[in-house]
C-alpha positions in Angstrom: 61.2 58.5 114.1 61.0 57.6 110.5 64.0 58.7 108.4 65.5 57.3 105.3 69.0 58.2 106.6 69.1 58.1 110.4 68.0 54.9 112.2 68.3 56.2 115.7 70.0 58.8 117.9 70.7 59.3 121.6 71.6 62.5 123.5 73.7 62.6 126.7 72.9 65.9 128.3 75.6 65.5 131.0 78.3 65.3 128.3 76.4 67.3 125.6 77.1 64.3 123.2 74.8 63.3 120.4 75.2 59.7 119.1 73.7 59.2 115.6 73.3 55.8 114.0 72.7 55.9 110.3 70.8 53.3 108.3 74.1 52.1 106.9 75.0 51.0 110.5 77.7 53.6 111.0 77.6 55.3 114.4 79.0 58.7 115.2 79.3 60.8 118.4 79.0 64.6 118.0 80.5 66.7 120.8 79.3 69.8 122.5 75.9 69.8 121.0 73.7 72.2 122.9 70.6 70.7 124.6 68.2 73.0 122.8 69.7 71.9 119.4 69.3 68.2 120.4 65.7 68.8 121.3 65.0 70.6 118.0 66.6 67.6 116.3 64.3 65.2 118.2 61.3 67.3 117.1 62.3 67.8 113.5 60.0 66.4 110.9 63.0 65.5 108.6 65.8 64.2 110.8 68.2 63.9 107.8 67.6 67.4 106.6 67.9 68.9 110.1 71.1 66.9 110.6 72.6 68.1 107.4 71.8 71.7 108.0 72.4 72.1 111.7 74.8 69.3 112.9 76.9 67.8 110.1 80.2 69.6 109.7 79.4 72.0 112.7 80.6 69.8 115.6 83.6 67.7 116.4 82.8 64.0 116.0 84.2 60.6 115.9 83.0 57.2 114.6 81.9 54.7 117.3 83.1 51.2 116.6 81.4 48.1 118.0 78.3 47.8 120.3 79.9 49.6 123.3 78.9 53.1 124.1 82.2 55.1 124.6 82.2 58.0 127.0 
């Protein structure tokens, strides 16, 4: 998943939550992300561009602090 902005992401289908880790090290959880959109994000050639157009500023989110995955 090469991206100059996003280093990794994980999708929790049970909670429709998308966790995105940026190359800066900041991690965010986006809520109520539909499964189809998460799949399209996974398949996108440009993760950063897709994120900016389809996810950023469209879903509630919060920053995740530390190494623990909050639910």
